[in-house]
One Martini backbone bead per residue (centre of mass of N, CA, C, O) as a GRO file, in nm:
protein
  256
    1UNK     BB    1   3.067   3.249  12.405
    2UNK     BB    2   2.778   3.120  12.427
    3UNK     BB    3   2.461   3.190  12.516
    4UNK     BB    4   2.397   2.922  12.656
    5UNK     BB    5   2.650   2.926  12.841
    6UNK     BB    6   2.590   3.189  12.983
    7UNK     BB    7   2.321   3.101  13.106
    8UNK     BB    8   2.436   2.860  13.265
    9UNK     BB    9   2.637   3.023  13.436
   10UNK     BB   10   2.431   3.216  13.562
   11UNK     BB   11   2.254   2.999  13.691
   12UNK     BB   12   2.472   2.875  13.872
   13UNK     BB   13   2.532   3.132  14.030
   14UNK     BB   14   2.244   3.181  14.135
   15UNK     BB   15   2.209   2.915  14.288
   16UNK     BB   16   2.449   2.946  14.480
   17UNK     BB   17   2.355   3.211  14.608
   18UNK     BB   18   2.084   3.113  14.716
   19UNK     BB   19   2.185   2.876  14.888
   20UNK     BB   20   2.361   3.048  15.071
   21UNK     BB   21   2.136   3.222  15.188
   22UNK     BB   22   1.961   2.995  15.299
   23UNK     BB   23   2.174   2.866  15.482
   24UNK     BB   24   2.227   3.113  15.658
   25UNK     BB   25   1.940   3.153  15.769
   26UNK     BB   26   1.913   2.869  15.888
   27UNK     BB   27   2.160   2.879  16.074
   28UNK     BB   28   2.068   3.107  16.258
   29UNK     BB   29   1.819   2.958  16.370
   30UNK     BB   30   1.964   2.697  16.467
   31UNK     BB   31   2.159   2.818  16.685
   32UNK     BB   32   1.919   2.872  16.887
   33UNK     BB   33   1.886   2.554  16.934
   34UNK     BB   34   2.157   2.413  16.788
   35UNK     BB   35   2.481   2.336  16.712
   36UNK     BB   36   2.442   2.054  16.587
   37UNK     BB   37   2.233   2.127  16.363
   38UNK     BB   38   2.424   2.281  16.180
   39UNK     BB   39   2.594   2.039  16.086
   40UNK     BB   40   2.361   1.881  15.963
   41UNK     BB   41   2.272   2.093  15.753
   42UNK     BB   42   2.536   2.112  15.594
   43UNK     BB   43   2.540   1.819  15.511
   44UNK     BB   44   2.263   1.820  15.369
   45UNK     BB   45   2.340   2.032  15.156
   46UNK     BB   46   2.565   1.867  15.019
   47UNK     BB   47   2.386   1.630  14.935
   48UNK     BB   48   2.181   1.789  14.766
   49UNK     BB   49   2.385   1.899  14.557
   50UNK     BB   50   2.468   1.613  14.457
   51UNK     BB   51   2.156   1.519  14.379
   52UNK     BB   52   2.005   1.733  14.200
   53UNK     BB   53   2.114   1.629  13.917
   54UNK     BB   54   1.936   1.352  13.939
   55UNK     BB   55   1.663   1.531  13.926
   56UNK     BB   56   1.456   1.478  13.645
   57UNK     BB   57   1.151   1.568  13.723
   58UNK     BB   58   1.062   1.797  13.505
   59UNK     BB   59   1.024   1.599  13.263
   60UNK     BB   60   0.722   1.550  13.359
   61UNK     BB   61   0.646   1.830  13.407
   62UNK     BB   62   0.315   1.871  13.434
   63UNK     BB   63   0.255   1.636  13.227
   64UNK     BB   64   0.186   1.379  13.052
   65UNK     BB   65  -0.060   1.260  12.836
   66UNK     BB   66   0.038   0.949  12.933
   67UNK     BB   67  -0.029   0.961  13.208
   68UNK     BB   68  -0.093   0.746  13.492
   69UNK     BB   69  -0.195   0.578  13.782
   70UNK     BB   70   0.050   0.354  13.702
   71UNK     BB   71   0.287   0.496  13.772
   72UNK     BB   72   0.651   0.386  13.823
   73UNK     BB   73   0.807   0.608  13.920
   74UNK     BB   74   1.069   0.691  14.091
   75UNK     BB   75   1.085   0.824  14.415
   76UNK     BB   76   1.232   1.078  14.548
   77UNK     BB   77   1.360   1.233  14.796
   78UNK     BB   78   1.348   1.466  15.020
   79UNK     BB   79   1.534   1.774  14.995
   80UNK     BB   80   1.629   2.012  15.208
   81UNK     BB   81   1.367   2.096  15.387
   82UNK     BB   82   1.492   2.329  15.575
   83UNK     BB   83   1.482   2.543  15.316
   84UNK     BB   84   1.197   2.588  15.321
   85UNK     BB   85   0.986   2.821  15.313
   86UNK     BB   86   0.794   2.990  15.510
   87UNK     BB   87   0.451   2.987  15.519
   88UNK     BB   88   0.415   3.280  15.645
   89UNK     BB   89   0.478   3.448  15.384
   90UNK     BB   90   0.177   3.433  15.269
   91UNK     BB   91  -0.036   3.553  15.492
   92UNK     BB   92  -0.319   3.450  15.412
   93UNK     BB   93  -0.324   3.584  15.108
   94UNK     BB   94  -0.365   3.801  14.846
   95UNK     BB   95  -0.157   3.852  14.574
   96UNK     BB   96   0.005   4.103  14.384
   97UNK     BB   97   0.138   4.161  14.037
   98UNK     BB   98   0.441   4.109  13.838
   99UNK     BB   99   0.564   3.954  13.517
  100UNK     BB  100   0.840   3.885  13.320
  101UNK     BB  101   0.801   3.729  12.986
  102UNK     BB  102   1.001   3.836  12.813
  103UNK     BB  103   0.796   4.076  12.651
  104UNK     BB  104   0.605   4.015  12.876
  105UNK     BB  105   0.344   4.167  13.087
  106UNK     BB  106   0.228   4.024  13.383
  107UNK     BB  107  -0.053   3.986  13.568
  108UNK     BB  108  -0.102   3.887  13.919
  109UNK     BB  109  -0.206   3.614  14.137
  110UNK     BB  110  -0.179   3.497  14.477
  111UNK     BB  111  -0.276   3.205  14.678
  112UNK     BB  112  -0.228   3.218  15.027
  113UNK     BB  113  -0.474   3.033  15.114
  114UNK     BB  114  -0.472   2.763  14.920
  115UNK     BB  115  -0.126   2.802  14.865
  116UNK     BB  116   0.102   2.874  15.091
  117UNK     BB  117   0.367   2.719  15.017
  118UNK     BB  118   0.394   2.803  14.719
  119UNK     BB  119   0.386   3.108  14.771
  120UNK     BB  120   0.625   3.129  14.961
  121UNK     BB  121   0.825   3.026  14.753
  122UNK     BB  122   0.780   3.242  14.531
  123UNK     BB  123   0.848   3.485  14.704
  124UNK     BB  124   1.137   3.407  14.786
  125UNK     BB  125   1.254   3.378  14.499
  126UNK     BB  126   1.179   3.659  14.397
  127UNK     BB  127   1.320   3.836  14.623
  128UNK     BB  128   1.614   3.705  14.548
  129UNK     BB  129   1.631   3.677  14.215
  130UNK     BB  130   1.621   3.384  14.097
  131UNK     BB  131   1.448   3.422  13.818
  132UNK     BB  132   1.636   3.611  13.689
  133UNK     BB  133   1.732   3.487  13.367
  134UNK     BB  134   1.541   3.256  13.343
  135UNK     BB  135   1.422   3.009  13.159
  136UNK     BB  136   1.181   2.892  12.932
  137UNK     BB  137   1.209   2.542  12.851
  138UNK     BB  138   0.883   2.486  12.801
  139UNK     BB  139   0.660   2.385  12.531
  140UNK     BB  140   0.306   2.317  12.492
  141UNK     BB  141   0.079   2.247  12.188
  142UNK     BB  142  -0.037   1.951  12.272
  143UNK     BB  143  -0.311   1.858  12.482
  144UNK     BB  144  -0.138   2.074  12.624
  145UNK     BB  145  -0.108   2.436  12.752
  146UNK     BB  146   0.227   2.521  12.820
  147UNK     BB  147   0.458   2.723  13.019
  148UNK     BB  148   0.781   2.647  13.137
  149UNK     BB  149   0.948   2.749  13.441
  150UNK     BB  150   1.239   2.788  13.677
  151UNK     BB  151   1.506   2.666  13.554
  152UNK     BB  152   1.843   2.728  13.605
  153UNK     BB  153   1.943   2.513  13.375
  154UNK     BB  154   1.736   2.464  13.123
  155UNK     BB  155   1.653   2.125  13.127
  156UNK     BB  156   1.431   2.015  13.364
  157UNK     BB  157   1.640   1.941  13.637
  158UNK     BB  158   1.605   2.194  13.811
  159UNK     BB  159   1.668   2.396  14.120
  160UNK     BB  160   1.701   2.525  14.464
  161UNK     BB  161   1.793   2.259  14.660
  162UNK     BB  162   1.487   2.179  14.697
  163UNK     BB  163   1.183   2.027  14.834
  164UNK     BB  164   0.814   2.002  14.823
  165UNK     BB  165   0.511   1.967  15.030
  166UNK     BB  166   0.216   1.928  14.936
  167UNK     BB  167  -0.046   1.931  14.756
  168UNK     BB  168  -0.228   2.220  14.629
  169UNK     BB  169  -0.513   2.318  14.481
  170UNK     BB  170  -0.631   2.095  14.309
  171UNK     BB  171  -0.825   1.996  14.064
  172UNK     BB  172  -1.083   1.762  14.059
  173UNK     BB  173  -1.112   1.772  13.717
  174UNK     BB  174  -0.824   1.848  13.574
  175UNK     BB  175  -0.879   2.159  13.525
  176UNK     BB  176  -0.679   2.410  13.359
  177UNK     BB  177  -0.711   2.724  13.335
  178UNK     BB  178  -0.666   2.999  13.188
  179UNK     BB  179  -0.385   3.143  13.372
  180UNK     BB  180  -0.264   2.937  13.531
  181UNK     BB  181  -0.062   2.871  13.823
  182UNK     BB  182   0.177   2.602  13.843
  183UNK     BB  183   0.331   2.319  13.972
  184UNK     BB  184   0.594   2.139  13.923
  185UNK     BB  185   0.670   1.775  13.904
  186UNK     BB  186   0.693   1.465  13.988
  187UNK     BB  187   0.595   1.176  13.895
  188UNK     BB  188   0.422   1.054  14.180
  189UNK     BB  189   0.523   1.330  14.350
  190UNK     BB  190   0.404   1.557  14.605
  191UNK     BB  191   0.729   1.631  14.721
  192UNK     BB  192   0.881   1.777  14.433
  193UNK     BB  193   0.889   2.071  14.466
  194UNK     BB  194   1.027   2.397  14.360
  195UNK     BB  195   1.076   2.631  14.093
  196UNK     BB  196   0.883   2.503  13.897
  197UNK     BB  197   0.655   2.637  13.652
  198UNK     BB  198   0.321   2.694  13.504
  199UNK     BB  199   0.158   2.828  13.218
  200UNK     BB  200  -0.175   2.856  13.126
  201UNK     BB  201  -0.290   2.946  12.788
  202UNK     BB  202  -0.498   2.696  12.787
  203UNK     BB  203  -0.722   2.496  12.835
  204UNK     BB  204  -0.644   2.205  13.055
  205UNK     BB  205  -0.615   1.854  13.069
  206UNK     BB  206  -0.454   1.710  13.359
  207UNK     BB  207  -0.374   1.425  13.467
  208UNK     BB  208  -0.374   1.247  13.725
  209UNK     BB  209  -0.190   1.078  13.956
  210UNK     BB  210  -0.096   0.900  14.233
  211UNK     BB  211  -0.058   1.197  14.380
  212UNK     BB  212  -0.230   1.373  14.173
  213UNK     BB  213  -0.205   1.689  14.111
  214UNK     BB  214  -0.162   2.046  14.064
  215UNK     BB  215  -0.051   2.327  14.197
  216UNK     BB  216  -0.248   2.610  14.249
  217UNK     BB  217  -0.111   2.953  14.316
  218UNK     BB  218  -0.242   3.108  14.060
  219UNK     BB  219  -0.285   3.401  13.830
  220UNK     BB  220  -0.354   3.550  13.529
  221UNK     BB  221  -0.510   3.877  13.483
  222UNK     BB  222  -0.296   4.004  13.267
  223UNK     BB  223  -0.135   3.952  12.940
  224UNK     BB  224  -0.155   3.665  12.804
  225UNK     BB  225  -0.151   3.759  12.498
  226UNK     BB  226   0.168   3.824  12.503
  227UNK     BB  227   0.245   3.508  12.441
  228UNK     BB  228   0.187   3.458  12.136
  229UNK     BB  229   0.469   3.468  12.001
  230UNK     BB  230   0.570   3.213  12.144
  231UNK     BB  231   0.347   3.017  12.052
  232UNK     BB  232   0.366   3.066  11.741
  233UNK     BB  233   0.669   2.970  11.718
  234UNK     BB  234   0.704   2.739  11.900
  235UNK     BB  235   0.902   2.457  11.865
  236UNK     BB  236   1.183   2.325  11.840
  237UNK     BB  237   1.170   2.150  11.532
  238UNK     BB  238   0.834   2.121  11.541
  239UNK     BB  239   0.731   2.033  11.789
  240UNK     BB  240   0.502   1.998  12.089
  241UNK     BB  241   0.761   1.940  12.293
  242UNK     BB  242   0.970   2.202  12.418
  243UNK     BB  243   1.165   2.434  12.331
  244UNK     BB  244   1.137   2.740  12.252
  245UNK     BB  245   1.200   2.907  11.963
  246UNK     BB  246   1.157   3.151  12.150
  247UNK     BB  247   1.337   3.302  12.353
  248UNK     BB  248   1.266   3.276  12.718
  249UNK     BB  249   1.282   3.522  12.978
  250UNK     BB  250   1.299   3.604  13.295
  251UNK     BB  251   1.215   3.872  13.494
  252UNK     BB  252   1.068   4.079  13.672
  253UNK     BB  253   0.931   4.051  14.013
  254UNK     BB  254   0.629   4.185  14.156
  255UNK     BB  255   0.511   4.216  14.498
  256UNK     BB  256   0.196   4.290  14.726
   0.00000   0.00000   0.00000
């Protein structure tokens, strides 16, 4: 079995496990309110699983340098929103921690004050182990300078089985400074965020589209230079936007 196939199989298993845990927790809460709601949620979950493969939304995010305010991309509906982590997880505070990206060990801060929903989502996924072993599937080295991670499929079209919005804490001047952690999303849809995020490794101006900008939910406070081997290796095939030539896998994420 090829390495790529092993990664895909592991990602599929991880996604199924995460969705099962999320569904279980949501079902427990829902039973306290209504037995009928449980049946509706399970049906919604099945529909979302069937549709998630059709949402190739992160093929757009964090945003093509050619995106404009006249983007006519069809906006998919919000799916399985009842599984979105409770915003209270962010605790309206600044979180600190570390994240392994390939061989790099990055120190980070999460802004639970300015981007509470995105931070709650990142905390929930991190604590469940969702991100471990997931590849960083996209590197952009021209126009904008980002490393995009968090897709369990490794294709640019995967997610946790739900999406959320709205956009939080986007810069008014479209400038994403070096070290920013931001959420990827569908072009033109501010309620399409899931598990995919991007690390800005060099100041980048990313134009807003008709939905606005991109949620900045934290920043890398130390270790960004350790991504240099990945950046220097470039993109597979010599392009400026695509899979990193140096395979890059997310490791442990610790938050406090």
